[in-house]
C-alpha positions as CSV (number, residue, x, y, z in Angstrom):
1,M,0.1,0.1,0.0
2,V,2.9,2.3,0.9
3,M,4.5,1.5,-2.3
4,G,1.5,1.9,-4.3
5,R,0.9,5.6,-3.0
6,N,4.4,7.0,-2.8
7,G,6.1,5.1,-5.8
8,D,9.4,3.1,-5.6
9,Q,11.5,6.2,-4.7
10,A,9.7,6.8,-1.2
11,T,11.8,7.0,1.9
12,W,10.9,5.3,5.1
13,L,10.0,8.7,6.6
14,Q,7.7,9.6,3.9
15,E,6.3,6.0,4.1
16,A,5.8,6.6,7.9
17,R,3.9,9.9,7.5
18,C,1.8,8.2,4.8
19,L,0.7,5.4,6.9
20,M,-0.1,7.9,9.8
21,D,-2.3,9.8,7.3
22,V,-4.1,6.7,6.5
23,I,-4.7,5.1,9.8
24,K,-5.0,8.2,11.9
25,V,-8.6,8.7,13.4
26,G,-8.1,11.6,15.8
27,E,-5.9,12.9,18.6
28,I,-6.5,13.9,22.3
29,D,-5.5,17.6,23.0
30,T,-4.6,18.8,26.5
31,K,-5.3,22.3,27.7
32,S,-4.8,23.4,31.5
33,V,-7.5,25.1,33.3
34,G,-5.8,28.3,33.5
35,C,-5.8,28.6,29.7
36,I,-9.3,27.6,29.5
37,A,-10.1,30.4,32.0
38,S,-8.0,32.8,30.2
39,D,-10.0,32.2,27.0
40,V,-13.4,32.4,28.7
41,V,-12.5,35.9,30.3
42,L,-11.1,37.1,27.1
43,Y,-14.1,36.3,24.9
44,M,-16.5,37.6,27.8
45,S,-14.5,40.6,27.8
46,L,-14.8,41.0,24.1
47,V,-18.5,40.4,24.2
48,V,-18.9,43.2,26.7
49,I,-16.6,45.6,25.2
50,L,-18.2,45.1,21.8
51,G,-21.7,45.5,23.5
52,V,-20.7,48.7,25.0
53,I,-19.1,50.1,21.9
54,F,-22.3,49.4,19.7
55,V,-24.7,50.4,22.3
56,K,-23.0,53.7,22.8
57,F,-22.6,54.1,19.0
58,G,-26.3,53.1,18.4
59,L,-27.7,55.6,21.2
60,A,-25.6,58.5,20.1
61,V,-26.9,57.8,16.5
62,M,-30.5,57.6,18.0
63,F,-29.9,61.0,19.6
64,G,-28.6,62.8,16.7
65,W,-31.5,61.4,14.4
66,C,-34.5,61.5,16.6
67,L,-33.9,63.8,19.6
68,S,-31.2,66.5,19.0
69,W,-33.2,68.7,16.7
70,K,-36.2,68.6,19.1
71,L,-34.2,70.1,22.1
72,G,-34.5,73.9,22.0
73,N,-36.6,73.6,18.8
74,F,-39.1,76.4,18.0
75,N,-40.8,74.5,15.3
76,E,-38.9,76.1,12.5
77,G,-36.6,72.9,12.1
78,R,-39.2,70.4,11.1
79,S,-37.8,70.2,7.6
80,Y,-34.4,68.5,7.2
81,K,-33.3,71.0,4.7
82,E,-33.8,73.8,7.2
83,R,-31.8,71.8,9.8
84,M,-29.0,71.4,7.5
85,R,-28.9,75.0,6.4
86,R,-28.8,76.3,10.0
87,A,-26.0,73.7,10.6
88,S,-24.0,75.0,7.6
89,E,-24.5,78.7,8.7
90,I,-23.1,77.7,12.2
91,E,-20.0,76.0,10.7
92,R,-19.3,79.3,8.8
93,W,-19.7,81.0,11.9
94,T,-17.1,79.0,13.7
95,T,-14.4,79.5,11.0
96,S,-12.8,82.2,13.1
97,M,-13.2,83.6,16.6
98,N,-14.2,87.2,15.0
99,Q,-16.7,85.9,12.6
100,P,-20.0,87.5,13.3
101,S,-23.3,85.6,13.4
102,R,-25.9,86.3,10.7
103,A,-29.1,87.4,12.6
104,I,-31.9,85.8,10.9
105,Q,-35.4,86.8,11.7
106,P,-36.9,83.4,13.0
107,T,-39.9,82.2,11.2
108,Y,-41.8,81.6,14.4
109,L,-42.0,85.4,14.8
110,R,-43.8,86.0,11.6
111,S,-46.1,83.1,11.2
112,P,-48.7,83.6,8.4
113,A,-51.3,82.2,10.8
114,S,-50.9,85.2,13.1
115,T,-51.0,87.8,10.6
116,P,-54.1,90.0,10.7
117,R,-56.3,90.2,7.5
118,L,-56.7,93.5,5.8
119,S,-59.8,95.3,6.6
120,L,-61.3,98.8,6.0
121,I,-63.0,98.6,9.5
122,P,-60.6,99.8,12.1
123,R,-60.1,97.1,14.8
124,T,-58.4,99.4,17.3
125,S,-58.7,102.8,18.9
126,R,-56.5,105.1,20.8
127,F,-57.8,103.6,24.0
128,T,-57.2,100.0,23.1
129,L,-54.4,98.4,24.9
130,P,-51.5,97.1,22.6
131,E,-51.4,93.4,21.9
132,A,-48.7,91.4,23.5
133,G,-45.5,91.7,21.6
134,S,-46.7,94.8,19.7
135,M,-44.2,96.9,21.6
136,H,-40.4,96.5,21.4
137,F,-39.6,94.7,24.7
138,N,-36.0,95.6,24.2
139,A,-36.1,99.3,24.4
140,S,-36.3,101.1,27.7
141,A,-39.0,103.4,29.0
142,L,-37.3,106.5,27.6
143,E,-36.6,105.1,24.1
144,R,-40.0,103.5,23.6
145,P,-42.6,105.8,21.7
146,G,-46.3,105.6,22.4
147,S,-49.3,107.2,23.5
148,A,-49.8,108.9,26.8
149,L,-51.2,105.8,28.4
150,W,-47.7,104.5,28.3
151,K,-45.8,107.5,29.3
152,Q,-44.7,108.6,32.8
153,T,-47.4,110.4,34.7
154,A,-44.7,112.3,36.8
155,S,-41.0,113.0,36.6
156,P,-38.6,110.1,35.8
157,R,-37.4,107.9,38.5
158,A,-34.3,109.4,40.1
159,I,-31.1,107.7,40.9
160,G,-30.0,108.2,44.3
161,P,-26.7,109.1,45.3
162,H,-25.8,105.7,46.8
163,P,-27.8,102.4,46.4
164,S,-27.9,102.1,50.2
165,T,-29.2,105.5,50.8
166,P,-31.7,106.5,48.0
167,D,-33.8,109.6,48.2
168,L,-37.0,108.5,49.8
169,S,-39.0,111.3,48.3
170,Q,-38.6,109.8,44.9
171,Q,-40.6,106.8,46.1
172,A,-43.7,108.8,46.4
173,R,-43.6,109.4,42.7
174,T,-45.5,107.5,40.2
175,T,-43.4,105.2,38.2
176,P,-44.1,103.8,34.6
177,T,-46.8,101.4,34.4
178,T,-45.7,97.8,33.8
179,I,-47.0,96.2,30.5
180,G,-49.9,94.0,31.2
181,S,-50.4,95.1,34.8
182,E,-53.8,96.8,35.8
183,Q,-52.4,99.0,38.6
184,G,-48.7,98.9,37.7
185,W,-46.2,99.8,40.5
186,S,-48.0,101.2,43.6
187,N,-46.9,102.8,46.7
188,S,-46.6,100.8,49.7
189,S,-46.3,101.7,53.4
190,R,-43.0,101.0,55.2
191,R,-44.6,98.2,57.0
192,Q,-45.3,96.5,53.7
193,S,-41.8,97.0,52.4
194,D,-40.3,95.6,55.6
195,N,-42.3,92.6,55.6
196,M,-42.3,92.1,51.8
197,M,-39.5,89.8,51.5
198,S,-39.8,87.8,54.8
199,S,-43.6,87.2,53.9
200,S,-42.8,85.8,50.4
201,R,-40.0,83.6,51.5
202,R,-41.0,82.0,54.8
203,S,-40.6,78.4,54.1
204,S,-38.1,76.4,51.6
205,L,-41.1,76.5,49.3
206,S,-41.7,79.7,47.7
207,S,-45.3,80.3,46.7
208,S,-46.3,81.9,43.3
209,S,-48.9,83.9,45.1
210,N,-46.6,85.6,47.2
211,L,-44.3,86.2,44.1
212,T,-47.2,88.1,42.6
213,H,-47.8,90.1,45.6
214,T,-44.1,91.0,45.8
215,S,-44.2,92.1,42.1
216,T,-47.2,94.4,42.5
217,L,-45.5,96.2,45.4
218,S,-43.4,99.2,44.4
219,C,-39.7,98.8,44.7
220,P,-38.4,100.4,47.8
221,Y,-35.3,101.7,45.9
222,S,-35.3,104.4,43.1
223,I,-35.4,102.3,39.7
224,S,-33.1,103.5,37.1
225,R,-34.9,105.6,34.4
226,F,-33.1,103.4,31.8
227,A,-34.8,100.0,33.1
228,V,-36.0,97.9,30.4
229,Q,-39.8,97.7,31.0
230,Q,-41.4,94.3,31.5
231,P,-43.8,93.0,28.8
232,R,-47.2,91.5,29.5
233,P,-47.4,88.1,31.3
234,D,-48.7,86.6,28.2
235,F,-46.0,87.7,25.9
236,R,-44.5,84.6,24.3
237,P,-42.5,85.4,21.3
238,F,-41.0,81.9,21.1
239,G,-44.0,80.0,22.2
240,F,-43.0,79.4,25.7
241,R,-43.2,81.3,29.0
242,L,-40.2,83.8,29.3
243,A,-38.0,83.2,32.4
244,H,-35.8,85.8,33.9
245,T,-32.2,84.7,33.3
246,I,-28.9,85.8,35.0
247,C,-26.0,85.5,32.6
248,L,-22.9,84.9,34.9
249,V,-19.5,85.8,33.3
250,T,-16.5,84.8,35.5
251,C,-13.2,86.6,34.5
252,Y,-9.9,86.4,35.9
253,S,-7.1,88.1,33.7
254,E,-8.7,88.3,30.2
255,G,-8.2,91.5,28.2
256,E,-10.5,93.7,26.5
257,E,-10.9,91.8,23.3
258,S,-11.8,88.4,25.1
259,L,-14.4,90.1,27.5
260,R,-15.8,92.3,24.5
261,T,-16.4,89.2,22.4
262,T,-18.3,87.3,25.2
263,L,-20.3,90.3,26.3
264,D,-21.2,91.2,22.9
265,S,-22.6,87.7,22.1
266,I,-24.8,87.7,25.1
267,A,-26.0,91.3,24.8
268,T,-27.0,90.7,21.1
269,T,-28.8,87.3,21.6
270,D,-32.5,87.4,20.4
271,F,-33.7,86.7,24.0
272,P,-35.6,89.6,25.4
273,N,-33.6,92.1,27.4
274,S,-36.4,92.6,29.7
275,H,-35.7,88.9,30.9
276,K,-31.9,88.8,31.0
277,L,-29.2,90.4,33.1
278,I,-25.4,90.3,32.5
279,L,-23.6,89.6,35.9
280,V,-19.7,89.9,35.6
281,V,-17.4,88.8,38.5
282,A,-13.9,90.0,38.4
283,D,-11.7,87.7,40.5
284,G,-9.3,90.1,41.9
285,I,-7.5,93.4,40.8
286,I,-5.4,91.5,38.2
287,T,-3.6,92.5,35.1
288,G,-3.2,89.7,32.6
289,Q,0.2,89.2,30.8
290,G,0.3,91.8,27.9
291,N,-2.6,93.8,28.9
292,D,-2.4,97.5,29.8
293,K,-5.4,97.7,31.9
294,S,-6.5,95.5,34.9
295,T,-9.4,93.4,34.1
296,P,-11.9,95.1,36.6
297,D,-10.9,98.5,34.7
298,V,-11.8,96.7,31.4
299,C,-15.2,95.5,32.8
300,L,-16.0,98.9,33.8
301,G,-15.1,100.5,30.5
302,M,-17.9,98.3,29.1
303,M,-20.4,99.9,31.3
304,Q,-22.5,102.9,30.8
305,D,-25.4,104.9,32.8
306,L,-24.1,103.7,36.1
307,L,-26.4,104.1,39.1
308,V,-23.7,105.3,41.4
309,P,-20.3,106.9,40.0
310,P,-17.5,104.3,40.2
311,E,-15.5,106.4,42.9
312,Q,-18.5,106.4,45.1
313,V,-18.9,102.7,45.2
314,P,-17.8,101.4,48.6
315,A,-16.0,98.2,49.2
316,V,-18.2,95.9,51.2
317,S,-17.3,92.5,53.1
318,Y,-18.5,89.0,52.4
319,V,-17.3,85.4,53.4
320,A,-15.0,84.0,50.7
321,I,-14.1,80.6,50.0
322,A,-10.7,80.2,51.6
323,D,-9.1,79.3,54.7
324,G,-7.5,81.6,57.4
325,T,-7.6,85.3,57.2
326,R,-8.3,85.3,53.4
327,R,-11.8,83.8,54.3
328,H,-12.6,87.6,54.6
329,N,-12.9,89.4,51.3
330,M,-14.1,92.6,50.2
331,A,-15.9,93.5,46.8
332,R,-17.4,96.4,45.0
333,V,-20.8,96.2,43.1
334,F,-21.3,98.3,40.0
335,A,-24.6,98.5,38.3
336,G,-25.4,100.0,35.1
337,Y,-25.9,99.1,31.3
338,Y,-23.8,97.4,28.7
339,K,-21.8,99.8,26.7
340,Y,-21.2,98.6,23.0
341,D,-18.3,99.3,20.7
342,N,-19.4,100.6,17.4
343,D,-16.7,98.7,15.8
344,T,-17.9,95.3,17.0
345,V,-21.6,95.7,17.0
346,D,-23.6,97.7,14.4
347,V,-25.5,100.6,15.9
348,A,-28.7,99.3,14.6
349,Q,-28.4,96.2,16.7
350,Q,-27.3,97.9,20.0
351,Q,-30.0,97.6,22.7
352,R,-30.1,98.4,26.3
353,V,-29.1,95.4,28.5
354,P,-28.8,95.8,32.3
355,M,-25.3,94.7,33.6
356,I,-23.7,94.4,37.1
357,T,-20.1,94.0,37.6
358,I,-18.8,92.5,41.1
359,V,-15.1,93.4,41.5
360,K,-13.3,91.4,44.3
361,C,-10.9,94.1,45.5
362,G,-9.6,92.3,48.7
363,T,-8.8,93.7,52.1
364,A,-6.4,96.5,53.1
365,D,-3.8,93.7,54.0
366,E,-3.6,92.5,50.3
367,A,-3.2,96.0,48.7
368,N,0.5,95.2,48.0
369,E,0.0,91.7,46.6
370,A,0.0,90.8,42.9
371,K,-3.6,89.4,43.0
372,P,-5.6,91.3,45.7
373,G,-9.1,89.9,46.2
374,N,-8.5,86.7,44.2
375,R,-10.2,83.7,45.5
376,G,-10.7,81.5,42.6
377,K,-13.4,80.8,40.0
378,R,-15.4,78.8,42.4
379,D,-15.9,81.7,44.9
380,S,-17.2,83.8,42.0
381,Q,-19.8,81.2,41.4
382,V,-20.8,80.8,45.0
383,I,-21.2,84.6,45.5
384,L,-24.2,84.3,43.1
385,M,-25.3,80.8,44.3
386,S,-25.5,81.9,48.0
387,F,-27.1,85.2,47.2
388,L,-29.9,83.2,45.4
389,Q,-30.2,80.9,48.4
390,K,-30.5,83.7,50.8
391,V,-33.1,85.4,48.8
392,M,-35.3,82.4,48.4
393,F,-35.0,81.3,52.0
394,D,-34.9,84.8,53.5
395,E,-31.7,84.1,55.4
396,R,-29.0,86.3,56.8
397,M,-26.9,88.1,54.3
398,T,-23.7,89.6,54.0
399,R,-23.3,93.2,53.1
400,L,-22.3,92.1,49.7
401,D,-25.5,90.2,49.1
402,Y,-27.5,93.2,50.3
403,E,-25.8,95.5,47.7
404,L,-26.2,93.0,45.0
405,F,-30.0,92.8,45.9
406,I,-30.6,96.4,45.8
407,N,-28.6,97.2,42.7
408,L,-30.3,94.2,40.8
409,W,-33.6,95.4,41.6
410,R,-32.7,99.1,40.7
411,V,-31.1,98.4,37.4
412,T,-33.9,95.7,36.2
413,G,-36.9,96.9,37.9
414,V,-37.3,93.1,38.8
415,S,-37.1,91.6,42.2
416,P,-34.1,89.1,42.4
417,E,-36.4,86.4,43.8
418,K,-38.2,86.2,40.2
419,Y,-35.0,84.9,38.3
420,E,-35.4,81.3,37.5
421,L,-32.3,80.5,35.4
422,A,-28.5,81.1,35.5
423,L,-26.5,80.9,32.4
424,M,-22.8,80.5,33.1
425,V,-20.2,81.5,30.5
426,D,-16.4,81.9,30.6
427,A,-15.0,85.1,29.5
428,D,-13.2,83.7,26.4
429,T,-16.6,82.3,24.9
430,K,-18.9,83.6,22.2
431,I,-22.4,82.3,22.0
432,Y,-24.5,82.1,19.0
433,H,-27.4,84.7,18.7
434,D,-30.2,82.1,19.4
435,S,-28.4,79.9,21.9
436,L,-29.8,81.5,25.0
437,S,-33.4,81.4,23.6
438,R,-32.8,77.5,22.8
439,L,-31.7,76.8,26.3
440,V,-34.6,78.6,27.9
441,S,-36.8,76.8,25.8
442,C,-35.8,73.4,26.9
443,M,-35.9,74.5,30.5
444,M,-39.5,75.9,30.0
445,N,-40.8,72.8,28.2
446,D,-39.6,70.3,30.9
447,D,-39.5,71.2,34.5
448,Q,-37.5,68.2,35.5
449,I,-34.5,69.5,33.8
450,A,-31.7,70.7,36.3
451,G,-29.0,71.7,33.8
452,L,-28.2,72.1,30.3
453,C,-25.0,72.4,28.2
454,G,-24.6,73.5,24.5
455,E,-22.0,72.4,21.9
456,T,-18.6,74.1,22.3
457,K,-16.9,74.6,18.9
458,I,-13.3,75.9,18.4
459,G,-12.9,79.3,17.0
460,N,-9.1,79.1,16.1
461,K,-9.0,75.7,14.3
462,T,-5.9,76.5,12.2
463,D,-3.9,78.7,14.4
464,S,-1.5,75.8,15.0
465,W,-1.0,72.0,15.0
466,V,-2.1,72.2,18.7
467,S,-5.5,73.6,18.1
468,M,-5.8,71.5,14.9
469,I,-5.7,68.3,17.0
470,Q,-8.3,69.3,19.3
471,V,-11.1,69.8,16.6
472,F,-12.3,66.2,16.4
473,E,-11.7,65.7,20.1
474,Y,-14.2,68.3,20.8
475,Y,-16.7,67.2,18.3
476,I,-16.7,63.6,19.3
477,S,-16.8,64.5,23.1
478,H,-20.0,66.3,22.4
479,H,-21.9,64.4,19.7
480,Q,-20.9,60.8,21.0
481,T,-20.2,61.0,24.7
482,K,-22.6,63.7,25.9
483,A,-25.2,62.6,23.2
484,F,-25.1,59.1,24.7
485,E,-25.3,60.4,28.3
486,S,-28.3,62.6,27.3
487,I,-30.2,59.5,26.4
488,F,-30.1,58.6,30.3
489,G,-30.5,62.2,31.2
490,N,-27.3,62.2,33.0
491,V,-24.6,64.4,31.3
492,T,-21.7,63.8,33.7
493,C,-20.0,67.0,32.9
494,L,-21.7,70.4,32.1
495,P,-18.8,72.6,30.8
496,G,-18.2,75.9,32.8
497,C,-17.6,77.7,29.6
498,F,-21.2,77.3,28.4
499,C,-24.0,75.8,30.5
500,M,-27.3,76.7,32.2
501,Y,-28.7,75.7,35.7
502,R,-32.1,75.9,37.0
503,I,-32.2,78.3,40.0
504,K,-35.6,76.8,41.3
505,A,-38.2,74.5,39.8
506,P,-42.0,74.7,40.1
507,K,-43.6,72.0,42.2
508,G,-47.2,70.9,41.8
509,S,-50.0,73.2,40.7
510,N,-50.2,75.2,44.0
511,G,-47.4,77.6,42.8
512,H,-44.6,76.2,45.1
513,W,-40.9,76.2,44.1
514,V,-38.1,73.9,45.0
515,P,-34.4,75.2,45.2
516,V,-32.2,73.5,42.5
517,L,-29.0,75.5,42.1
518,A,-30.1,77.5,45.1
519,N,-30.3,74.2,47.1
520,P,-28.4,74.6,50.4
521,D,-27.0,71.0,50.2
522,I,-25.3,71.9,47.0
523,I,-24.0,75.3,48.0
524,E,-22.7,74.0,51.4
525,R,-20.8,71.2,49.7
526,Y,-19.6,73.4,46.7
527,S,-18.5,76.2,49.1
528,E,-16.2,73.9,51.2
529,N,-13.2,76.0,52.4
530,V,-11.2,73.3,54.2
531,V,-9.4,71.4,51.3
532,D,-6.8,69.1,53.2
533,S,-6.9,65.9,50.9
534,L,-5.6,65.0,47.4
535,H,-9.0,64.1,46.6
536,K,-10.6,67.4,47.7
537,K,-8.0,69.4,46.1
538,N,-8.6,67.8,42.7
539,L,-12.3,68.3,43.1
540,L,-12.5,71.9,44.3
541,L,-9.2,73.4,43.1
542,L,-8.9,71.9,39.7
543,G,-12.3,70.8,38.4
544,E,-14.8,73.1,40.1
545,D,-17.1,73.2,36.9
546,R,-17.2,69.4,36.8
547,Y,-17.7,69.1,40.5
548,L,-20.7,71.3,40.4
549,S,-22.3,69.1,37.7
550,T,-21.4,66.1,40.1
551,L,-23.2,67.7,43.0
552,M,-26.0,68.2,40.9
553,L,-26.2,64.6,39.8
554,K,-25.8,63.5,43.4
555,T,-28.4,65.7,44.9
556,F,-30.9,65.4,42.1
557,P,-30.3,61.9,40.5
558,R,-33.9,61.8,39.1
559,R,-33.7,65.1,37.6
560,K,-32.2,65.6,33.9
561,M,-28.9,66.9,32.8
562,L,-29.0,67.2,29.0
563,F,-26.9,68.1,26.1
564,V,-28.5,70.7,23.5
565,P,-26.7,70.5,20.2
566,Q,-29.0,73.4,18.8
567,A,-27.2,75.8,21.5
568,V,-23.8,76.5,20.1
569,C,-20.8,78.5,21.3
570,K,-17.3,78.9,20.2
571,T,-14.2,79.5,22.3
572,V,-10.3,79.8,22.0
573,V,-8.4,76.7,22.7
574,P,-4.6,76.5,23.6
575,D,-2.4,76.8,20.6
576,T,0.8,75.8,22.3
577,F,1.8,72.6,23.6
578,A,2.6,73.9,27.0
579,V,-0.6,75.6,27.6
580,L,-2.5,72.3,26.4
581,L,-0.4,70.2,28.8
582,S,-1.3,72.4,31.8
583,Q,-4.9,72.5,30.7
584,R,-5.3,68.7,30.1
585,R,-3.4,68.1,33.4
586,R,-6.2,69.5,35.4
587,W,-8.9,68.2,33.3
588,I,-7.8,64.6,33.5
589,N,-7.0,64.6,37.1
590,S,-10.4,66.4,37.9
591,T,-12.3,63.8,35.7
592,I,-10.8,60.8,37.6
593,H,-11.8,62.2,40.9
594,N,-15.3,63.2,39.9
595,L,-16.0,59.7,38.2
596,M,-14.9,58.4,41.7
597,E,-17.5,60.4,43.3
598,L,-20.2,59.5,40.8
599,L,-19.3,55.8,41.1
600,F,-20.9,55.7,44.6
601,V,-24.3,57.4,43.6
602,N,-26.7,54.5,43.6
603,D,-29.7,56.5,42.5
604,L,-28.7,56.9,39.0
605,C,-31.0,55.5,36.3
606,G,-30.6,51.9,35.1
607,T,-29.7,48.6,36.8
608,F,-26.3,46.6,36.8
609,C,-24.6,46.6,33.3
610,F,-27.6,48.6,31.9
611,S,-27.1,51.6,34.2
612,M,-25.4,54.9,34.4
613,Q,-23.3,53.8,37.2
614,F,-21.9,51.2,35.0
615,V,-21.0,53.6,32.4
616,V,-19.4,55.7,34.7
617,F,-17.2,52.7,36.0
618,M,-16.2,52.0,32.3
619,E,-15.2,55.6,31.7
620,L,-13.1,55.7,35.0
621,V,-11.2,52.4,34.0
622,G,-10.9,53.7,30.5
623,T,-9.6,57.2,31.6
624,L,-7.0,55.3,34.0
625,A,-6.0,52.7,31.5
626,L,-5.3,55.1,28.6
627,P,-1.4,54.8,28.5
628,A,-1.7,51.0,28.6
629,A,-4.3,51.1,25.8
630,I,-2.0,53.0,23.5
631,S,0.8,51.0,24.4
632,F,-0.9,47.8,23.6
633,T,-2.2,49.5,20.2
634,L,1.4,50.0,19.2
635,Y,2.2,46.5,20.1
636,L,-0.6,45.2,17.8
637,V,0.7,47.2,14.9
638,I,4.3,46.1,15.3
639,L,3.0,42.3,15.3
640,A,1.0,42.8,12.2
641,M,3.9,44.4,10.7
642,L,6.0,41.4,11.6
643,G,3.3,39.1,9.9
644,Q,1.9,37.7,13.2
645,P,-1.3,39.8,13.4
646,A,-3.7,39.4,16.4
647,V,-7.1,39.2,14.2
648,V,-9.4,39.7,17.1
649,S,-7.6,42.6,18.7
650,L,-7.1,44.2,15.4
651,I,-10.8,44.0,14.5
652,L,-11.5,45.5,18.0
653,L,-9.1,48.4,17.4
654,A,-10.6,49.0,14.1
655,L,-14.1,49.3,15.4
656,I,-13.0,51.8,18.3
657,L,-11.3,54.0,15.8
658,G,-13.5,53.5,12.9
659,L,-17.1,54.0,14.4
660,P,-16.6,57.7,15.3
661,A,-16.3,58.3,11.3
662,V,-19.4,56.3,10.8
663,L,-21.0,58.5,13.3
664,I,-20.0,61.5,11.5
665,V,-21.5,60.5,8.2
666,M,-24.6,59.0,9.8
667,T,-25.6,62.2,12.0
668,S,-23.9,65.4,10.7
669,R,-23.0,64.8,7.3
670,K,-20.1,67.0,7.9
671,L,-17.2,65.1,5.9
672,V,-14.9,67.8,6.8
673,Y,-14.6,66.3,10.3
674,V,-13.4,62.8,8.9
675,G,-10.3,64.8,7.8
676,W,-10.1,66.4,11.4
677,M,-10.3,62.8,12.6
678,L,-7.5,61.6,10.6
679,I,-5.3,64.5,12.3
680,Y,-6.6,63.4,15.6
681,L,-5.5,59.7,15.0
682,L,-2.1,60.9,14.2
683,S,-1.9,62.6,17.4
684,L,-3.3,59.6,19.6
685,P,0.2,58.8,21.3
686,L,-0.1,62.5,22.7
687,W,-3.8,62.1,23.8
688,N,-3.5,58.5,25.3
689,F,0.0,58.4,26.5
690,V,1.9,61.8,27.0
691,L,-1.1,63.8,28.3
692,P,-2.4,61.0,30.9
693,T,1.1,60.2,31.9
694,Y,2.1,63.8,32.7
695,A,-1.2,64.4,34.6
696,Y,-0.8,61.1,36.6
697,W,2.7,62.1,37.7
698,H,1.5,65.7,38.6
699,F,-1.4,64.5,40.7
700,D,-0.3,66.8,43.5
701,D,0.1,69.9,41.4
702,F,-3.0,72.1,42.0
703,T,-1.9,75.3,40.0
704,W,-3.2,76.4,36.7
705,G,0.3,76.3,35.3
706,E,0.9,78.1,31.9
707,T,-3.0,78.5,31.2
708,R,-3.4,81.9,32.9
709,K,-0.4,84.4,33.1
710,V,-0.6,87.4,35.3
711,E,1.6,90.4,35.5
712,G,3.8,90.5,38.8
713,D,2.6,87.0,40.0
714,T,5.0,85.2,42.4
715,S,4.9,81.8,43.5
716,S,5.7,83.0,47.1
717,E,2.2,84.1,47.8
718,P,-0.3,81.9,49.6
719,H,-2.7,80.0,47.4
720,H,-6.4,80.6,48.2
721,G,-6.8,77.2,49.1
722,E,-4.1,77.2,51.7
723,K,-4.6,78.4,55.2
724,N,-2.9,81.7,56.2
725,G,-3.5,83.0,59.7
726,T,-7.0,82.8,61.7
727,F,-10.3,84.0,60.3
728,D,-11.9,86.9,62.2
729,S,-15.8,86.5,61.9
730,S,-16.4,89.7,63.7
731,Q,-15.5,91.6,60.5
732,I,-18.5,90.0,58.6
733,V,-21.8,91.6,59.3
734,L,-24.8,89.2,58.7
735,K,-28.3,90.5,58.8
736,K,-31.7,89.7,57.1
737,W,-32.8,91.8,54.2
738,S,-35.5,93.4,56.4
739,E,-32.9,94.5,59.1
740,F,-30.7,95.9,56.6
741,E,-33.6,97.8,54.9
742,R,-34.8,98.9,58.4
743,N,-31.4,100.4,59.2
744,R,-31.1,102.0,55.8
745,R,-34.4,103.7,56.3
746,V,-33.6,104.9,59.6
747,E,-30.3,106.3,58.4
748,S,-32.0,108.1,55.4
749,M,-34.6,109.6,57.7
750,A,-31.9,111.0,60.1
751,V,-30.3,112.5,57.0
752,S,-33.3,114.0,55.8
753,S,-34.4,115.4,59.0
754,S,-30.9,116.9,59.5
755,F,-31.2,118.7,56.3
756,S,-34.8,120.0,57.0
């Protein structure tokens, strides 16, 4: 048989092999238990990882197709063509930081269905009240033409010499009638004014009936004659109820160009000026590197028609977020209106917008320091948050809170307790002209929303290779990560450069309110001044914006935190590698510690592997393993080049790197981002190895590094998170609003009697 198969020339070895092939039935293979367990873990991990990748991709696509265009929509975007046209307009707007937005008259403001038919018979007379929206709600009382019905019945409201001691004789004068109010501002007795705030805020739940009662009382201060008059309550230009919104802009060492860009964009939004207030907080008397003026001077140069001359505004005390003597800080409150620059905003688009600037100037002991009054961005945010809490709960307030209270009321004509929303914007961010309206639309259409963020685009894409590698990273972090988290209603990070929080939420049909951003639990944790551990320092000193989102999720796990792609802003990203390294060190370290905080929140939606808690765990592991992941990727590439490819791992790698390109094609149709993705892939060693490794090595570095440079700054000065001396609480005066007001009136009456 062997000779017949192999011929006469077959050797014995060949014959033996031939015999084995003929008579072999099978073979017994042996494998250790460890190898079997390794294979099981490998394939189970592969299934889990692939499942997470495809689920995350699928939900992100579903959000882009079905939900993204509905959030903040004014019913003008039902057509796919209209949505694509608006997306193209936004992309053109983000080509450069100075590119202006094209103000398009929205279709919802000129609906054909609401246009009255022409008729020869007059429908109105000189005694007919104007319809809602027929008057320009962005004009002041002095600028608005109209009949005698809408003019002042007496002399204009005077501006007192000092906000704390206004001329009481002016309060007896009749003020302009509020649109939609039957009696307008009425005069009230001293007893009514003393009890006004306490009666409307006696419990943790504020009643709408009390708010209505408060709004019908006359303001106990002299209202600015430039105050934007309030429209009728039924005025709904966008189809939803308008909410009074505070636009908080925190600044540190920015120059005039950055601040002008941000404030111009807020002032020229299409949201009514009667319902928005610009609040700028300057974190210390600081001059940025290369600037010829300090940041507070730049802010004051952008204000006009101030209630009090700047040189007469006193410095008042408040409790700052610091340890030791620096816990006592002083600030000045300047109230007026935004002053445009004719070179940046066309005169036809300039409207009067109320603006308040808080300048943290520090105590007398800090006068010779490089950064007097500087306490950090978190302190600037807490100034507003604690003020809102004290207004809502009628708690004892500092002198700064009282000055802010009366200046806010005087410059807007609106009681501070009527504000419902807070927009937070950084001083180097420019928002799109309809972004504010779209965020407010989401808030008003769903009372369960606690926070929102829009899409942040890059305004200096082509400045350098450093800015170019960040374009796709910004895009995918919004349209994949935040879009996926929005499906759960739990966006883990609302960027501090552009986000909105709800100050208070309506509860039930009885007109009660529940504090959200003004919640005492959130403010107490966020304003923690003793930061003595590595974990706390990474949370509170490096990632305060992300930590605020974490606190919102921990306190309100059943409320929603969403991403609204319709609301867009653009910002300037680092264009040098040193600045990028400092920025990402802070971001990566704060991300790890915030994810650790969220990992122990058991009330997040979902169960086991199908829960937001599991997603947080996967993100935490993925962030920590970034250097190992890129090292393994390079190892796989080298193996494939040597002819020994690991097929399963290469397929997994291709899915991870290729699905974002599919996401771009399926959702945005912006093929230019595929090119940005290729640039991003070339820089993967930087993103996944250099930056994380540098961040982990500097886990104990809590400075801002190269991000913000200040003239005359020295490292020998104490950090605002470090303890320096002992805090003297006797320097802080805490009183209720009614007590401050009673003292003010007694002093004012004493001054009046002395002159008489």
